[in-house]
C-alpha positions as CSV (number, residue, x, y, z in Angstrom):
1,X,0.0,0.0,0.0
2,X,1.2,3.5,-0.7
3,X,2.9,5.8,1.9
4,X,1.4,9.2,2.6
5,X,4.3,10.7,0.5
6,X,3.3,8.3,-2.3
7,X,-0.3,9.5,-2.1
8,X,0.8,13.1,-2.6
9,X,2.2,11.9,-6.0
10,X,-0.9,10.0,-7.0
11,X,-3.5,11.3,-9.3
12,X,-7.1,12.1,-8.2
13,X,-8.3,9.0,-10.1
14,X,-5.7,6.9,-8.3
15,X,-6.7,8.3,-4.9
16,X,-10.4,7.6,-5.7
17,X,-9.5,4.1,-6.5
18,X,-7.5,3.6,-3.4
19,X,-10.4,4.9,-1.3
20,X,-13.1,2.8,-3.1
21,X,-10.9,-0.5,-2.8
22,X,-10.1,0.0,0.9
23,X,-12.1,-1.2,3.9
24,X,-13.4,1.1,6.5
25,X,-11.2,-0.4,9.1
26,X,-11.6,0.2,12.9
27,X,-12.2,3.7,14.3
28,X,-8.8,4.8,15.2
29,X,-7.5,5.6,18.7
30,X,-5.4,8.5,19.8
31,X,-3.4,11.1,17.7
32,X,-3.2,10.8,14.0
33,X,-0.7,13.0,12.1
34,X,-2.7,14.9,9.3
35,X,-1.5,15.6,5.8
36,X,-3.7,17.6,3.4
37,X,-3.6,16.4,-0.2
38,X,-4.2,19.4,-2.5
39,X,-3.6,19.2,-6.1
40,X,-2.5,15.6,-6.0
41,X,0.0,14.4,-8.5
42,X,1.5,17.8,-9.0
43,X,4.7,19.5,-7.7
44,X,2.4,21.8,-5.7
45,X,1.0,18.9,-3.7
46,X,4.0,18.4,-1.2
47,X,4.5,22.0,-0.7
48,X,0.9,22.7,0.1
49,X,0.8,19.8,2.5
50,X,3.7,21.1,4.5
51,X,2.5,24.7,4.6
52,X,-1.0,23.6,5.7
53,X,0.5,21.4,8.2
54,X,2.6,24.1,9.8
55,X,0.1,26.9,9.8
56,X,-3.4,25.3,10.0
57,X,-4.0,21.6,10.7
58,X,-1.6,19.1,12.2
59,X,-4.1,16.1,12.7
60,X,-6.9,14.5,14.7
61,X,-7.1,13.0,18.1
62,X,-9.7,10.3,18.3
63,X,-11.6,8.9,21.4
64,X,-13.5,5.9,20.1
65,X,-15.1,5.4,23.7
66,X,-16.9,8.7,23.3
67,X,-17.4,8.5,19.6
68,X,-15.7,12.0,19.1
69,X,-12.4,13.5,17.8
70,X,-10.7,16.9,18.2
71,X,-8.6,18.5,15.4
72,X,-5.2,19.8,16.1
73,X,-5.0,23.3,14.7
74,X,-2.7,26.2,14.6
75,X,1.0,26.2,15.0
76,X,0.4,25.7,18.8
77,X,-1.4,22.4,18.1
78,X,-4.5,23.4,20.0
79,X,-7.2,20.5,20.2
80,X,-10.2,22.2,18.7
81,X,-13.1,21.6,16.3
82,X,-14.9,18.6,17.7
83,X,-16.7,16.0,15.5
84,X,-18.8,12.9,16.1
85,X,-17.3,9.7,14.7
86,X,-19.3,6.6,13.5
87,X,-19.5,4.2,10.6
88,X,-22.0,4.7,7.7
89,X,-22.2,4.4,4.0
90,X,-19.9,6.8,2.1
91,X,-21.4,9.7,0.1
92,X,-18.7,9.0,-2.4
93,X,-19.4,5.3,-3.2
94,X,-22.2,4.1,-0.8
95,X,-19.8,1.6,0.8
96,X,-19.0,1.6,4.6
97,X,-16.6,4.2,5.7
98,X,-15.7,6.0,9.1
99,X,-17.6,9.3,9.2
100,X,-16.3,12.4,11.0
101,X,-19.3,14.5,11.3
102,X,-19.1,18.2,12.4
103,X,-22.7,19.2,11.7
104,X,-23.9,19.0,15.4
105,X,-20.6,19.6,17.2
106,X,-19.0,22.6,15.6
107,X,-20.2,26.2,14.9
108,X,-17.0,26.7,12.7
109,X,-17.2,23.5,10.8
110,X,-20.9,22.5,10.7
111,X,-21.0,22.1,7.1
112,X,-18.0,19.7,6.9
113,X,-18.1,15.9,6.7
114,X,-14.9,13.8,6.4
115,X,-14.9,10.2,5.5
116,X,-11.9,7.9,6.0
117,X,-10.9,4.4,5.1
118,X,-7.9,2.3,6.3
119,X,-5.4,2.0,3.3
120,X,-2.4,0.5,5.2
121,X,-1.8,-0.4,8.9
122,X,-2.2,2.7,10.8
123,X,-2.8,4.9,7.6
124,X,-6.2,6.2,6.5
125,X,-7.1,8.1,3.5
126,X,-9.9,10.7,3.8
127,X,-12.3,12.8,1.8
128,X,-13.5,16.1,2.9
129,X,-17.1,17.3,1.9
130,X,-18.3,20.9,2.2
131,X,-22.1,20.3,2.4
132,X,-22.4,17.7,-0.4
133,X,-19.3,18.8,-2.5
134,X,-16.1,17.0,-2.3
135,X,-13.3,19.5,-1.9
136,X,-10.1,17.6,-1.1
137,X,-8.4,14.6,0.3
138,X,-6.2,14.0,3.4
139,X,-4.3,11.2,5.1
140,X,-3.9,10.3,8.7
141,X,-1.0,8.3,10.1
142,X,-1.2,6.7,13.6
143,X,1.9,5.3,15.3
144,X,1.9,1.5,15.6
C-alpha cells in the first residue's frame, strides 16, 4: 500500500480508486498526524501539504469510547473543532466508511463531513465534503 508521500504523487483518479478499494477499518484511537492532499500528483502537492500542516492543521485526536475527535489546529497544536465519529455508507461510493461529522458539534465547521478508510496499517485516506461537494483529500498516520 502507498505511503502518505506516495499518495501526494498519485492522481485524483488513483486516490479515488484507493479509497473505493479500501475497507473502513476500525475507528482509530489517539493522535493521527494529518497531511492535506491538495492538487494531488502535482509539484504543488508536497509544498501545500507542508504549509497547511505548519500553519493550520496538524491532525486529529480520536476517542472511540466517546465516539468523538478533536482536530489539532494552529502552529500551537490546539485541540479544537470537535466531530462525532461513526460508521456509515460513504457519500462517495455508498460503501461503509468512518464518518467524521461536524454538523452538530462545531459552529465553525458544521457544513463539513469527512470520510476515512484504512489503506494500510495505521494509515487512513480521507475525503472532505463541504455540504455535499467533495473538496479535497487528506491522510492520517497513527503510530503503531
